[in-house]
VEXGUPA-138093 format. One record per residue (C-alpha): y, z, x; residue in one letter. Coordinates in steps of 0.1 Angstrom, whole numbers, plus 5000, padded with zeros to 4 digits. Last residue first. Layout:
YZXa
...
end
This chain:
046609969380i
050609949380i
052310089349k
055009869337p
058609929343e
060810109320k
063909979306w
067310099291e
069410019260g
071409689259y
074509769240v
074510169244e
073510159282r
076209869285g
078910069274v
077410349298n
077810149328v
081510109321i
082110499318e
080010559349g
081610309368i
084810489361t
087810319340a
090810299364y
092810039339a
092009749367k
088309849362v
088609779327a
090309439328d
088009329355m
084909429334v
086309219310y
087208919331p
083508939346v
081708949313l
081708569306n
081308559267e
078508349251s
075708629248s
077808839224s
077109199224a
078409259261m
081709109249a
082109349220v
081409649245r
083809509268l
086609499244r
085609849237e
086009949273l
089309759275h
090709939246l
089410279257r
090910229292v
094210149277k
094210429252s
093610659282e
096510539305n
095710659338r
097210959356a
095111259347k
091911049349k
092810939384v
093711299395q
090411419384a
088811129401i
090311229434r
089311589430a
085711499423r
085611279453q
087411519476t
084711809468r
081711619469q
082811479502a
083411839513r
079811919504m
079011829541s
077411509551i
075511579583k
075111309608l
072511369636t
072211499669n
068911469686i
065911709691q
063511659715k
059711679701e
057311909713q
053611819712e
054211469721e
052111169708r
051210869730y
049110719701k
049410779661n
053110849658v
054610819693g
053910459696v
053010309662m
049510149667v
047409959642d
043609989639d
044410379645g
042410479612n
045610619600e
047810339607l
045210069594r
045110309561m
048810269557q
048809909560r
045909869535e
048110089510y
051209889517s
049409579509a
048109699477d
051209829464a
052809509473i
050309309451e
050809559425g
054709529423q
054309149424m
051909129393y
053609419373g
053109229340k
057009269334k
057709139371i
055308839365a
057008739331e
060208759349l
059008539378v
057208269359g
054408279331g
051408409348i
050508039360k
054108009374e
053308329397i
049908199407r
051507849418d
054408039437f
051908269456y
049907939466e
053307759476y
054008109500a
050308079514q
051007709523l
054407789539e
052908069559m
050107849573k
052807589583k
054907809602t
051907969618l
050707629631a
054207549644e
054307879661v
051107859678y
051507489688y
055107579703s
057007269692g
060107489683g
059907799703l
063607729718p
065107679684d
068707569695v
068807599730p
070907799739s
071908139727l
068908309741v
070508359777g
069708729774s
073008869786e
075908809761e
074308759727a
071408989736i
073509249750i
076009209720q
073209259695q
072109579712t
075909699715r
075909709679l
073009949677a
074310139706v
077610199687k
075910289654a
074010549675a
077510689688d
079010699654e
076210879640t
073610699618p
072810809583l
069811069588a
066211109603l
064610769602a
068110629608e
068310789643d
067710479662y
070310279646s
069409979624n
070609619638t
072409419612h
072309029620i
074208719606s
073508349604q
069508389614a
067808149636g
064308259640g
064908339678l
067908539667v
065808749645t
063008779669y
065508909694l
066909159667a
063409279661e
062809339699l
066009539703a
065209749672t
061909859685r
063509949718a
066310119703i
063710289680n
061710469712n
064910689710l
063510849679p
060611009696q
059211109660q
061511029636w
060110669635t
061710339628l
059210059618t
059910119581y
063410039586g
063109689599s
065909499614t
068509329592q
068508979585a
071308769571h
070308419556f
071508069549r
068707839536l
070407479537k
069407249508l
072407319486s
074707259519r
073206939525d
074106819492s
071906619470k
069906859449a
067206709427g
065707029417y
061806959424k
062306739454e
065606829472k
065707199461m
061907249467v
061807069503t
065107259516a
063807599503w
060607549518i
061607429551r
064107709556r
061707979546a
059107849569a
061307879600r
062308229588f
058508329584k
057408179616a
060008369636i
058808699618e
054908609623e
055708509659f
057208849669m
055409099648n
057609399649m
059909359619s
062709149607s
063709189571d
065208909552f
068408859533f
069308529516f
072208319504s
073108119473i
076507979476r
075107629480q
073207649449a
076407679426f
077807319422s
075007129438d
072807229411v
075307089382d
076007379362l
075107399324g
074007749321a
070307649322e
071107479356i
072407819369g
069507989355m
067007779371d
068707809403v
068308199400y
064708169392h
064207959424f
065908249444g
063308489429d
060508289440a
062108229475l
061908649477t
058408669464f
057108409488a
058608509520l
058408899515e
054708829504q
054208629537v
055508899558a
053409149541t
055009389515a
055209759520g
058509879500a
060209779533e
059309419527r
060409389492i
063509579502h
064409309527y
063409019506g
066809009492s
068408689474v
072108739481s
074108659454i
077708579445y
078408409480n
082108369477w
083808089495k
084407889461p
085908219447i
087408089411n
085207849394k
081807889411v
082508249414s
083108289378y
079908079366l
077808289392m
079308629384m
078408549348d
074708449353r
074408749374i
075808939344m
073108759322r
070408859346l
071309219343h
071009209306a
067608999307e
066009259331p
066409549308p
069209789316y
070410019342f
068509939374w
067510069410e
063710049416k
063709899450q
060609679451a
059809439421i
062409539395y
065109589420e
063809239438k
065009109405l
068409259406i
069709039435d
073409149432a
073809169470q
077209029471l
078208829501t
081708749516g
084708539515s
088208579498l
090708339500m
089908179468e
090708519451p
094208499462k
095708789483i
098608959467g
097809299479r
097009409444k
094809079439q
092509169468a
091909529454v
091209379418a
088809129435i
087009399452y
086909609421m
085609299401s
082609259426f
082009629423l
081809639386i
079509299385i
077309459412a
076509779393p
072609709395a
072709559430n
075309679453i
074709599490t
078309459494m
078909209522s
082409149535t
084108859554s
087208929573v
090608749572k
091608759536d
090209109533l
092509239560p
091409589565i
094509849561g
092910029531d
089409909522f
087710209512l
091010359499v
091410069474e
087810079467m
088210479458d
091210409436k
089110139416l
086910429404s
083710619411t
082710489447v
080910699471n
080010579504v
076310559516g
073210779516c
074611119513k
078111049500g
077711229469i
074011359463e
074511719459g
075511709424e
075511349410a
073511439379r
076311699371k
078711409365n
082011439385d
081011189410c
080410919381d
076810779379i
076210429380g
072810429396y
074010239427l
077210459427t
075110799423p
072810689449e
075510609476d
076810299486f
076110079519a
078809829532i
078609539552s
081909409574l
081809109597g
082609049633t
081809379648e
083409409683g
084209749691h
087509759670k
085709619642l
083009899644l
085810179646y
087810019616k
084310039596l
083810379604r
087310499595t
087110339564n
083810489557t
085210839560d
088110759540e
085910609511p
084110959511t
080811009527g
078710749540f
078810369545g
078010119570s
075509809576f
076609649609m
077509269604r
077209089638m
077808749626t
075808499646w
077008339680p
079408049679k
079107699697g
075607749712i
074507979685y
073407689661m
074107339675n
072807119651p
073407379621y
070607449595i
067807549621g
064607439632r
062807389599t
066007239585f
064207009561p
066406819566y
068606779598v
070707059615g
068107109641p
065706819647m
062306769633e
060006529653d
058106329627p
054906449618q
051106489629p
049706829617a
049607089643v
046507249652d
045506959671d
048207009696k
046707299707t
046407689701y
044807969721v
043108289715e
042708249680r
044308439649i
042208469620e
039108519640s
036208339652g
033508519667e
033008549705v
029608519722t
029408729753k
029908719791g
033608699789l
034008429815w
031108259798p
032608299765e
035908149775l
034907859794v
032107659780n
032207779743k
035807799737h
036807549759w
034607299741k
035807419708e
039507409717y
039307059729a
037506939700a
039907089674n
038306969643g
038506669619k
042106699615r
045006709589h
042906869562p
044706849530a
046007229522s
049607139525l
049306859497e
047007059475a
049507349474v
052507119470k
050706999439k
049907299424s
053607399429w
054807119412y
052707179384s
051406879363e
047606969359t
048707329353a
050907239326s
054707289331t
056907599334k
059407549361a
062507479339k
061807789321k
062308029352g
060807999385m
end
């Protein structure tokens, strides 16, 4: 969706796909229309007006097409032929709170109880590049994730965890290049070669401007850092997913399922354009792009969204970008159950919501899954709540029988019709975004932000009017809510972190720190230098995250988002 995607409207790839998918595939559904008039309406005793979702679907609602099979292009039915039959999805619980010691203990606890992949959450000071000893971090240290200020924190965070044997996902967008460098530095200090590392970096800065709102610099500066991580990873860390393109936060901001699908894939195509513009062959880097989606409460909509995402990615990568490797065509994704469907009212109801959303994700074919804990509408999860969330996945995997066959809902008239409908709606969004000037221009003009704001408002109005139901919130309410235990982050985390950074600063070589920060400044001012080695040198000298980020602020300046009208 970047420069290479810009063509005239008459030549637009996206316009052609919209026309292709909009072409009528049937003259009508005679069987449905006869049943509706002669059977349904007499039975109800009234005439039924047409609605967006009909009462029943038939083969006439599905365009004639060759039988699609799992593991075969365009991968609608799954990217692997045997999917979960040979191996279940990775159970990757999102974990992080307090000090690195606190989170290290939680990670080991979850690994002990069957977690198969790590996923780290960081606190707000870390996400905003603010050191723990900065006044702006007061009261926020460790509250929404683990605090990391220097390489020393990263060393403690992963103490005793075999980085060459477990994959790690880190949700760390604006400061991604810094945490990425710290992770590699920790591995190198242990004698682990970078090519042995596997994991995923959520470095998708575009979705920050669209939805989550955590950035340091103007978009171009952050995109340059993503390009540098892409180039570095392709050359040095072949098993590392250097970017997870995230629709989760777009959905959590209030987007519809279609908007989540379209805006996420549009961002993904923008990163593909970046790699090509950097001189890389598409098959050398596209296979390490992964995705992160939300799983919400509408069962068939979520399943169709995942299926449409795979088909769109494979089709566009092959037709538009000329990818030849199956690995470049396969959309691999992690999914997390929804946060906005969790309620602080009657919080134990959230166990049922999470179980359903996780089941939809399995039926949709995710490669890894995180299940939210029932208490997360109130606080970060307690140990017991996190274990229930993990057990939810294990019950689905071990007891439900859904691990086989592959894509059990494939062929369902409704699922197939809904998959195609969402595919078409996504292409319509791609076409609109291109006409605006591409993803970056659309962000600067507030287009996606405005679409999400409208969708969020409409959903809130449906809840307030009772058109949508949330059990325990606008229906089946209770006057007196039962209290549950929640995790409380004390000021001990702040005291511990500030004491540690004071020790780090006292022990480090200040002249070495200043030297590497100055070299980083010069590299940032140059458009040709890859920044990863410079950032890595700085973190190895125990420069803090704030010191590194501030160098960039001096070079690039800051950015304010457009007003949404």
